[in-house]
N, C-alpha and C positions, 0 to 999 in steps of 0.2 A: 742390771746385776740382781740376783735373787737375794731377798733378805735371809737372815738366819732362821727366822721362823718358817719362812717358806721351804727352806732346805730341809729343816727338821721334819716338817709336815710330809714333804715328798718321800723322805726316807722312811718315815712311819707308814706311809701308804704302800711302799714296796714291801715293807716287813709284814704287814698284814696280808698282802697279796701272796707272798711266799709262804706264809703260814697256812693260808687256805688252800693253796695247790698242794702242800705237803700233806694236809689232812685228806685231800682228794686222792692222793697217791696210797695213803693208808687204808682208805675206804676200799680202793681197788684190791689191795693186798688182802683185806678182810674177805672180800667176794671170792677172790682166788682160793684162800684157805677153806672158806665155807663150802665152795665147789668141790674141793678135794675131799673134805669131810663127807659130803654127801656120796661122792662117787666111790668112796672106799667103804661105805656102810658104817661110818663111825659116829653119826650124830646122835645115837641113843646110848652111847657108852657111859655118859655121866648122867645118873638118874635123879640128881638133885640140883636144884637152883640155889646157890650160896654165893650172892654177889661179892662178898668181902672174903670169906675164909676159903671159898672155892679157888681163889687165885693161887693158892699154894697146892702143888699136886702131892700125891702120896709120896712119903719120904722113908718109909719102912716097909719091910715084908708084911707086917701086920696090917698096915694101912692099905697096901695094895690088895691083900686078901679080902679085906672088908669091902673095898670098891667093887672087886670082881664078884663077890657074893651078891651085892646089890644088883649087878648087871645080870646074874644068873636068874633073878627073879622076874626079868622082863620077857615079854612074848617073843621079842627078837632073838633072844638067846635060845629060848626053848623050842622055837620053830625052826630058825634058820642056822644058828651057830652052836648047836648042841655039841659038847665035847671040845669047844674051843679052849686052848691052853692059856695059861696066864701071860706068856710072852706075846701071843697074838693079841690078847685083850690090851696089853700095855700099848700096842701099835695104835689100835683104834682110839683108845683113850687119849693118846698124845694128840691126834688130829682134833678131836673136840675140845681138849683142854687148850690147845694152841689157838683155836677159833675163839673161844670165850676169853682167853687171856688178851688177845689182840683187840677184841671189843672193849675190854677194860682200858687197854692202853690208849686206844682212839678216844675214849671219853676223857681221859686225863689230858691227852694232847690238844683236846678241844677246850676244855673248861679252864686250865691253868693259863695258857696264853691269852684266852678271852678276858680273864680277870685283869691280866696285865695291860692289855691294850685298852680296856676300859679304864682303868686307873690312870693311864697316860693321856686320856682324852683323845684317842686316835680312831675312834669309831664314830661315824656319823649316825644320827638317829635312824636313818633308813637302813643302814648297814647293821646297827645294833639290834633292830627289830627283826631282820633277816636272820641274824645269828641266834637270836632267842628262838625263833621258830624252828630252826635246824637243831638246836638243843633239845627242845621238846620232841622232834621227830626222832632223835637219837634215843631218848628215853622210851618212845613207843616202840622203837625198833627192838630194844632189849626185851621189852614184854612180849612182842610178837615172837621173838626167838624162843623164849621159854614155853609160850603156849604151843608152838610148833613142836618142840620136843615133847612136851606132855601129851600131844595128840598121838605120838608114836608109841607112848608107854601104856596106852590103853588095852585092855584085853582083846586078843585076836590081831593086834596091829603088829607089823614088823618094820613099818617105815613111817615117816611123818605124813601128815595129810597133804596132798598136793597143793590145795588152795592156799593153806597156811604157808608152805614153803614159797609159793609164788608171791604171797604178799610180803614175806620177809625179803625175798630178793629184790621186789619192787621198791619197798621202802629204802633199802640200801641204795638202790638207783637214784631214788628222789633225793637223798642226802647228798649223793655225788653230784648230781645235776645242780643242787642248790649251792654247794661249795664252789663249783666251777662257775656258775652264773654270778655269784658275788665277787669272786676273784677277777673274772674277766671285766667286770664293771669298774674296777679300781684302775682306771687308765688316767694318765696325765691329761689327755685331751679327749673330748668326747667323740665317739665314733660318728662317721658320717652316715646320716640317714639314706635308706634305700627306698625305692618304689614300694607302696603298699603291697603289691602282688608278690614281690620277692620276700617281704617280711612275713607275709602269711604262710608262704611255702617253707621258710625257715622253721617256723612253728610247727607246721605239719610234719616235717621230717623229725623233729625232736620228739613230738608226742607219738609218732608212729614208732620210733625207736623204743620209747618207754613202754609202749603197749606190746610190742614185740618181745620185750624182755619179760614181761608178765606172762605172756603165752609160753615163752621159753621155760619159765619156771613151772608151769603146769605140765609141760612136756617131760621135765626133769623129775618132778614129783610123782607123776603117774607112770613114769618109765615108758612113755609112749614113743620114744626114740628106738626102742627095741622091736618095733613091728614095723612093717611096710619099709624095709631097708632097701628101697629101690628108688631111682630118679631117672627122668622127670615124672614119670608116672608112679602110681601106687599099686604095685603088683600088675602092671600092664594097663591100668585104666587111670584117668585124671584124678578119680576120686572114687572111694568105695561106694557101694549102693547106699541109698537112704536108709533102707531098713537096717543096715549095719551102723551107719552113722548115729541113729537114734534108736539103738536097740535097749537102752536103759530106761526104766520108768521110775520117777517122773522124768519127762524129756529133758528138762533143764539140767539135770545132773549129767548128761552127756558131754556137755562143755567142759566139765571138770574130770570125769572119770572114764569117759569112753576114748580109748587110745587112738581110734581111728580119727575120730572128730577132733580131738585135741591136736594131733599132729597135722591134719589138714588145715586147721585155723592158723597154725604156726607157718605152715608153707605159704598160704594165701596172703597172710600179712607181710611175709618176707618179700613176696613179688611186688605187693603194693609199695612197701617202703622203697625197694630198688627203683621201681618205676617213677615214684615221686622225687627221689633223690636225683636220678639222672635228668629228668625233666627240669628240675629246679636248677641244676648245674648248667644246663643248656641255656635256660632262660638268663641266668646271671651272666654268662659269658657273652650272650647276645646284647643284653641291656647295659652292663658295665663292664666292657672288655678290659682286661689288663688290671682290674681293680682287686683289692684285697678280698672283697665280697666274693667275686668270681673265682679266685683262687681257693678260698675256703670252701665254697659250694662244690668245686671240683674234688677237693680233699674228702669231704664227706661222702660224695658218691663213690669215690674209690674205696673208702672204708667199708661202705655198705655192700659193694660188689665183693670185696675180699671176705667180709663176714658171710655172705651167701655161699661162697665157694667153700669156706671152712665147715659151714653148716651142712652142706651137701656131703662133704667128705666125712663128717662125723656120723651122718645117717648111713651112708653106704658101709662104713666100717663097724656098724652097731655100736657106736659110742664107746671107743677105747678111752681110757683115763685121760691121755694127753690131748685128744681131740676135743672130748667133752669139756675139760677145763679150759682149753685154749678158746673155744667157742664162747664160753661164758664170759672170760676175761675180755675177749675182743669186743663183745657187745658193750662193755664198759668204755672202750676206746671210741666206739661209734657214737654212744650217748654223750661222752665228753665233748667230742669235736662237734656234734650237732648243737649241744648247749652253747659252746663258745661262739659257733657261727650265728646262732639266733641272737645271742646277747650283744654281738658286735654288729648286727645288721638291723638297727631300729627302724621302724617305719617313720615316715615323715612327720607323723603327729605325736611321736614318743618324746618323752622328756629326755634331754641330753644326760648322758652318764657323767656327772661331775661331782664325785663325792666330796671333793675338797671345798665345794661351795656350800655344803650342808653344815650347820652349827655343830660344834663338837658335842659329843655325848659321853660323859665320864666324870672323873673326880673333880676336874677343874670346873666343868659346867655346873656341878652340884654345889661346889663350896665357894666358887668364885676365886680361888687361889690355886697356886701351882702345887703339884704333888711333890 
């Protein structure tokens, strides 16, 4: 029969796990709203970074006029949106404000429960350090977000810099993967180890998914999805001529700003990810038939295939809002499943995932008495 302390500890771990998964859902919502903000051209509608006072939107006609006047001073308005009315401005403002508000809400949803769980001694030292790292990454993400917006307010700019947008999306994806990784590790019993070969390919799929998200951010930021809207070839050829792929000088900038090369890299990495995921699933089924590892590997491969189909559809339709947003959000599903799969498929040399065996890290551990 389990002791009362063991029951309380198990309930505490379930609560921490549920909190981490809830945070992961909020991060996906944040990515979705961010994608909609980008696709509707709303990201530069708020021209100032006010972490506290900016949480309150304009509440009077005078306040709306003042915000609109600030937007009228931006290159995006003067070059692309000259003559926009106040009602249209309110629409794009709402998307950007919602994105920033959700970011603030995610921050509170992270730090307030974190303090409570720490106070109750429900965080192991390893888990506490992991959460501390994610908190730092969240702060960095906020800074990257403002730097990204500031890049689009520079003279002659009408959108954010592609590299900064890709870094912003990738950092959000790292936070999502970190949350899911920590949550999946809070199991009552350690996961069964798998052969080292399978463990390596679970990591390969997860890393490739993250890299593909970064490349997708470059495609979105440079609007490379609006060229070569054909498949499987690129206007009848497997790839454009080298002279076109490296037309920009210096050559390294082609990987960021050359629409043809950016799209080609995204395509090639998608093919590689799909091949690795399918081979991994077949290997897992042959090596560990009927196991949870084999089922998860098949699930990951299925998600990667579905995402590839959605990506091709998005390209052929020249990135309509619904397809572009769906493709971005579904990428988070692929990364989430790949991360859970890697976490629950430790190699034979990996330490078992038993957070309850690690000394508590919190108020009681510091003071030696109960909260």
